[in-house]
C-alpha positions in Angstrom: -4.7 5.3 8.1 -4.9 7.7 11.1 -5.7 11.4 11.0 -2.1 11.9 12.5 -0.6 10.2 9.5 -2.7 12.1 7.0 -1.9 15.4 8.7 1.8 14.6 8.5 1.7 13.6 4.9 -0.3 16.8 4.2 2.2 19.1 5.8 5.1 17.2 4.4 3.8 18.1 1.0 3.3 21.7 1.7 -0.4 21.7 2.0 -2.0 24.4 4.3 -4.6 22.9 6.4 -6.8 26.2 6.5 -7.0 25.9 2.7 -7.7 22.4 2.7 -10.6 23.0 5.1 -12.0 25.8 2.8 -11.7 23.4 -0.1 -13.5 20.9 1.7 -16.1 23.3 2.8 -15.7 22.5 6.5 -14.2 24.8 9.4 -10.7 24.5 10.4 -12.0 23.0 13.7 -13.8 20.3 11.9 -10.9 19.4 9.9 -8.7 19.3 13.1 -11.4 17.0 14.7 -11.1 14.6 11.6 -7.4 14.7 11.8 -7.5 13.6 15.4 -9.2 10.3 14.8 -7.4 6.8 15.0 -8.7 5.6 11.6 -10.2 7.8 8.8 -13.0 7.0 6.6 -11.8 5.9 3.0 -14.2 8.4 1.4 -12.7 11.3 3.3 -9.3 10.4 2.3 -10.4 9.9 -1.3 -12.0 13.4 -1.1 -8.8 14.9 0.2 -7.0 13.3 -2.6 -8.9 14.9 -5.3 -8.4 18.4 -3.7 -4.7 18.2 -3.1 -4.0 16.2 -6.6 -1.9 13.6 -5.2 -2.5 9.7 -3.9 -2.5 9.4 -0.2 -3.1 5.8 -0.1 -0.5 3.6 -1.8 -1.5 1.1 -4.4 0.0 -1.9 -2.9 -3.1 -3.6 -1.4 -1.3 -5.6 1.0 -0.2 -2.4 2.7 -3.9 -1.1 2.8 -5.2 -4.2 4.8 -6.2 -3.3 8.3 -4.5 -5.3 11.0 -8.0 -6.7 11.7 -8.2 -8.3 8.4 -4.5 -9.8 8.8 -6.0 -11.3 12.2 -8.9 -12.6 10.5 -6.9 -14.4 7.8 -4.8 -15.8 10.7 -7.6 -17.2 12.4 -9.2 -18.6 9.4 -5.8 -20.4 8.5 -5.9 -22.0 12.2 -9.4 -23.1 11.6 -8.3 -24.8 8.5 -5.7 -26.7 10.3 -8.1 -27.5 13.1 -10.6 -28.9 10.5 -7.8 -30.8 9.0 -6.8 -32.7 12.3 -10.4 -33.2 13.1 -10.9 -34.8 9.6 -7.8 -37.0 10.2 -9.0 -38.3 13.5 -12.3 -39.1 12.3 -10.7 -41.0 9.4 -8.6 -42.9 11.7 -11.4 -43.8 14.0 -14.1 -44.6 11.7 -12.2 -45.2 8.3 -12.5 -43.3 5.0 -15.3 -43.9 2.7 -12.9 -46.1 0.4 -12.5 -48.5 3.4 -16.3 -48.5 4.0 -17.0 -49.1 0.4 -14.5 -52.2 0.5 -16.2 -53.7 3.4 -19.8 -53.3 2.0 -19.1 -54.4 -1.4 
């Protein structure tokens, strides 16, 4: 979640940012700096949740996955497909273990 998204959620719920800064025991400028980042740290979001008394991050885990995790999953799936093709190629070229056992036995 970006700082901008958090700021919008807080303001949408009527949270006064100066009061939040006081509750976090940081300056208004420090809070403003934190709310200007592209990706907030989870512990900061959880700390804000405790203070404001409502959940900021949704329970649905699929919505919490950063796009980098989605990209990693996609890469792993492609690697699985490549491995399957390589195994099929090797089996075609050298035969399967079953064929080798029949030739030896």
